[in-house]
DRENVEX-543146 format. One record per atom (N, C-alpha, C): x, y, z. Coordinates in steps of 0.1 Angstrom, whole numbers, plus 5000, padded with zeros to 4 digits. Layout:
BEGIN
XYZ...
//
This chain:
BEGIN
500949885000500050005000500950125000500650224991501450344990501150445002502250505006502150615016501550735010501050825018500550955013501551035005502851035010503951105003504151044990504150904989504450844976503250874966502050874972500950904963501051044958501451144966501651284962502651294951503751214953504851224942504351164929503551054930503050994918502051084911501251154919500251244914500951364906502051404912502751524906503351474893503951354892504451304880503351284869502251224874501151194865500551324859500651434867500051564863500651604849501951574847502651624835501951564823501551444823500951374812499451384811498751404822497351384822496651484813497151604812496551704803497351744791498351654788499251684777498551704764497751614760497151624747496251744746495451774757494651894756495452024755496552024762497452144761498052164748498552054742499152054729498152094718496952034719495852074710495552224710495452284722495152424722496452504717497552464722498752534718499052524703498952414697499252394683498252464675496952464678495952524670496052674670496652734681496752874682498252914681499152814680500652844679501052934691500752884703501052964715502152884724502852954732503852894741503252814752504052714756503652624767504652654779504152664791504952684803504652574812505752504816505552384825506352404838505752384849506452394862506952264866508252244867508852114868509152074883509052174892509052144906508152244913508152234927507252324934507852464937509152474932509852604934509952684922511152684915511452774905512152714893511852594890512452534878511252524867511552574855510552584845511052534832510052494823510352464809509452554801510052634793509352724784509452674770508352634764508352584750507752684741508452744732508052854723507952804709506752814703506552764689507352844679507952764670508652834659507652914650508053034646507153104637506953024624505853044618505652964606506652984595507253104594508153144584509653104588509853054600511153024605511652884601512952874599513452734597513552664610512952544611512952474623514252394625514852414637516052334641515652194645516352094640516151954643514751914640514051984632512651944628511651964638511852044648510952054659509952164657508852154665507852254664508052364675508652324686508952424697510452434699510752554704512152574710511952564725512752474731512552444745513652504754513352594763514352654772514052604786515052544792515052494806515552604815514752644825515152764834515452714848516552754853517052734867516752584872517352484865517052354869517652304882516852264891517152194903516152094906516451964903515451864903515451774915516551744921516651654932517951684940517951634952519151654961519051784968520051804976520051934984520852044977520752164982521552274977522152344989523352394987524052464998524852584992524752694999525552814995526552845006527752875002528952905011529352775018528552725027528952595033527652545040527652405042526452345047526052405061527052435069526652495082526052625081526252695070525752835068524352825062524152745051522852735044522752615036521652535039521352415031519852395030519452355019517952335017517752205008516452155010516052045002514552074998514152024987512752024983511951944993510851994997509851925005509051824997508651874985507851794975508851754964508851634961509751584950509351644937510351684929510051744916509251644907508451694899507551614890508451534880509551584877510551504869511851504878512451384878513551364887514951364881514951384868516251384861516051454847517251494841517151554828516651454818516951324820516351224811514851224811514251254823512751264823512251394817513051504818512751624811512751594796513751524791513851494777512551414773512151314781510951234778509751324777509651424786508551514786508551594773509651654769509751734757509451644745509951524745509651434734508151414732507451394744506051384743505351504738505851624741505251744736505451754721506651724716506951734702506051624694506051504699505251404692503751444692503251494703501851534703501551644693502551744693502351854684502451814669503351724666503451674653502151594649501651524658500351444655499251544653499251654660498151754659498351824645499551854641499751934628499751834616500051714618500051614607499451484611498151474607497451354612498051224607498851224597499551104592500851074599501251154609502451134615502451014625503550944625503750834635505050864642505050824655506250854663507450784657508650854657509850794652510250844638509350924632509650974619510751084620511351114609512451214609511951344615512751404623512351534629512151524644511851404649511751394664512451264669513651244664514351134668515451174678515051174691515951234701517351164702517351034701518650964702519651004692519151034679520051074669520351224669519551304675519651444674520051514687520451434697520951494710519851524719520051614728519151654738517851714732516751694739515551764735515451904741516351934750516452074756517252154746516752264741517452354732518452454738518052494750518952594757518652594772519552634780519352644795519652794798518752844807518952974812519052974828520153034833520353034847520453184852519553214862519353354866520353394876520853314885521753354896522753244899523853284906524853184909524553104921523453134928523053064940522552924936522852824944522752684939521352634939520352714944518952674941518552714927519352794920519152834906520252764897521452764902522552704895522952574902522152474900522352344907523252254899524552244904525552174896525152034892524751954902524451814899523351804888522351884889521351884878521851924865522652034865523152094852524051994845524851914853525751824847525051704841523751694843523051584836522651634822522651764820522351824806523451794797523251734785524351714775525151834773526451814772527451934772527252014759526551964749526352034737525252144738524452134748523352234750523852364754523552474747524052604751523452654764524252724772523852774785523952924785522952994789522953144790522753174805523653244811523653264825524053404829523653444841524053574847525553574849526153694851527553714851528353614860527953614873528753524882528353374879527153344875526753204872527553164860527653244850528353204838529853174841530453264849531853234853532053104861531053074870531152944877530952824868530052834859529752724850530852704840531452804836532652794827533752724834533952744847535052684855534852534856533652484853533552334854534152264841534352344831534852294818534052174813532752194813531952084808531152124796530452234796529552274785530452334774530052304762530752364750530552514748529352554752528952694750528352754763528952854769528352924780528453074778527353144778527353284775526753364786527453474789526853564799525653634792524553644799523353704794523553854793523353914781523654054779522554144786522954264790521954354795520954394784519754414788518754474779519054614777519154654764519454794761518454874754517254814753516154884747515554824734516354734728515954664716516154514718515054444718515154304721515954224711516054274699516654194688518154184690518754284697520254284698520754164706519954114715520353994723520053864716519653874703519353744696520653714688521553644695522853604690522953454689523853404680524153264679524553204693523953084695523252994687521753004688521253114693519753134694519253154680518053114677517353154664517153304663517153364651517053504650515753564654514753484657513453544662513253534677514353504684514253484698515553544705515353604717516553664724516353634739517553634746517553624760518453734765517853824774518553934779518253944794519054034801518954054815518554194818517554214827517054344831517454364845518154474848518654494862518854644864519254674876519554814880520654864871520554984866521555034856522955044862523055054876524355064882524654934889525454934899525854814906524654764915524354634914523354584922523954464930523654464943524254364952523954224946524954164941524854024935523854014924523454124918522454124908521254054913520954064926519953974932518554014927518254134926516854184921516954214907516854124898516954134884516054044877516054044864515153954856515753904844515353784840515753734827514553754818514753814806513653834797513953744784512953664781512953574769511953634760512453704749511653774740511653704727510453704720510353634707509453704698509653694685508853764675507353734677506553844677505153824678504453804665505153814654504553804641503953934636504054044645503554174641504754274639505354264627506454344624507654314633508254414639509354404647509054384662507754394665507354374679507654234684507754234698507954104704507054074715506853944719506253904731507353864740507153864753508153824763507653754775508453664780508253604793509353654802508953714813509953784821509953704835511153654838511353574849512253644860511653674871512353744882512053674895512853564898512453484910512553554924513353664925513453734937512753874936512253904925511554034922512554134917511954244912512754354906511954484908512654594911512054714912511254754900510054814901509354854889510154964881510955044888511755144881512855084872513354964876514354894868513754824856512454804857511754734846511254844835511354974839510755074830511255064816512555034813513055024799512254924791511754824797510954724790509654784786509054854795507754914792507855024781509055084780509255194770510055144758510255014756511154964746510655004732511555004723511355024709512354934701511754834693510354804691509654754704508354764703507554734715507654594719507654574732507654444738506354424746505554324743504354294750504654184760504454214773504754114783503654004783503953884779502953784779502853724793503953694800503953644813505053694822504653734834505553774844505653664855506853614857507053514868507653584879506953594890507353674902506653614914507353594924506853524936505953614945505253544954504353614963504953644977505953554981506453564995507453684996507253755007508153865011509153805021510453795017511453725025512653825028512953825040514053915045515153835052516353875051517453825059518253945063517654025072518254155074517854245062518554225050518254285038517054215031516454285022515354235014515854125005515254005005515553894996514453894985513453814987512353804978511353924981510953994970510254124972508754104974508253994970506853964974505754014965504553984969503354004961503054154958503254234968502954384966503854434955505154404955506054444945505654384931505254254932504854184919503654254913502754294920501554364915501954494908502954564914503454694908504054664895504854564894505554524882504554484871503554404875502554364866501754484860501454584869500754704864501554784854502954794857503854864848503854804834503954664834504154594822502854554815501754564823500454514818500654374813501254294821501554154817500154074816500053994806498753924804498653814815499753754819499653654830500753694841500353684853501253684864501253544870502453484871502653354875503553344887503153284898503953274910505153184908506253224914507453134913508353154926509153054929510153054940509453074953508253014955507553024967507452894975508152794971508252674979508852694992508152645003508752655016509652525018510952535016511752425016512252385030512652255031513252205043514652265044514952345055516152415056517052385068518252415067519252395078520352495077521152505087522252605087521852735094522852815096522652945103521553035097521553035083520653125076519153095080518852965082517452925085516952985098517853015107517453075120517053215119517553285109517253435108516353475097515953375089515153405077513753455082513253565076511953615080511053605067510153515068509253495056507853535059507353625051505953675052505153625040504153545044503253485033502153585029502153615017501153715012500453645000499153645000498353594989498153694978497853654966497453744956496253824960495253764966494053844971494353954981495353924990495754024999496454144993497254114983497954214975496954304968495954244962494854314955494054404964493754344976492954414986493754544991495054534993495754644997495854754986495954704974495954804963494654884963493554814964492254874964492054974976492654944987492555034999493355164996494455154988495255264986494855354973493955294966493555364953492655484956492755584948491855694948490555644941489455724943488255694937488355684922489155784917489355794902490055664897491055624904491755504900490855384901490055374911489155264913488155244902487855354895486955344884487555304871488855284871489555244858489455094858488755044847488454904846489654814846490754864840491954774838492554734851492354814862492954784875492454644881491354604877490854474882491254354873491854384862492154274852493554224854493754144864495054074866494753924866495453854857495253714856496353644863496153604875497253544883497053394883498153324880498153174880499153124889498753024897499652954906499752814901500852784893501052654888501652554898500952454901501552354910502652274904503352194912504452104907503852014896504452024884503951944873502951994864502352114868501252174859501852244848501052254837501352324825500252424821500752534815499852644811500152684797499052694788499152744775499052894776500052974772500053114773499353174760498053184761497253224750497153374748
//
């Protein structure tokens, strides 16, 4: 007889496949991105459909970006006595091999949707012959809950890695990956960061304080891609610790225009003396600035912790509803009458859940 914990783990793993066909059917029919939460914390798989006019790499329908992979085992920064954490809930996928299987399922389902005569194993989705199903990895910070070495070393060395400055330096020191690139700062034009080996319709850039920022802690990775409307782009903006709305202003004012499809920003307000995760109130301000179509929670798992840091960590749980309520309390009557202020689509994706970004 299975224990409750084993049943929860099985349910999380099953969740990935239970709605796969429905998600692919919707995504393929509308050619929209898929976002999959691979654990209860902040590991994501973003699958972006190739534009109809673009040349598909490896015969695939989606370009798959793995973000901040930490799938199993503990993580420690500085030293174990200082800080160590473990996932409380097992990740819905336990290895990069299982991530590959997941992506293979997405691609096969998408091919079947677009070509009713397709059968699995035809040219274009042969993973064994064409290497990893992951097209690129993005790493936001050098802290090991984002740059988890054991997980990253499971990724084939041929997969390109895009990482923040200190993370890129650390990953290069492993002498494992063939290509490791520091993510460039966003300078106002999303197209500039579209460099090889990325396809020319997609870019990865970093949004941060224009000056020195302590460890670049409060920053964001922006994955922008052609919207099919001239030079405009859509973007998924990932900021696991939060970012000041003032520092996101260049995105809101960008030329060509960037339409924020999804903002990944956590709800919890966490302090360790200094501000760590900026929380729901800040997230709502960033959402308002960008007018993001989706706001998706991230990095909110309450992990099993040890070490000195765990004694002093101050965590304030804030719900989306509480953040909205405070905003309403602070609004003027004139602001309250603006219809757009109530239009926030917040999604909390559980471990293993997937969302079509329509």
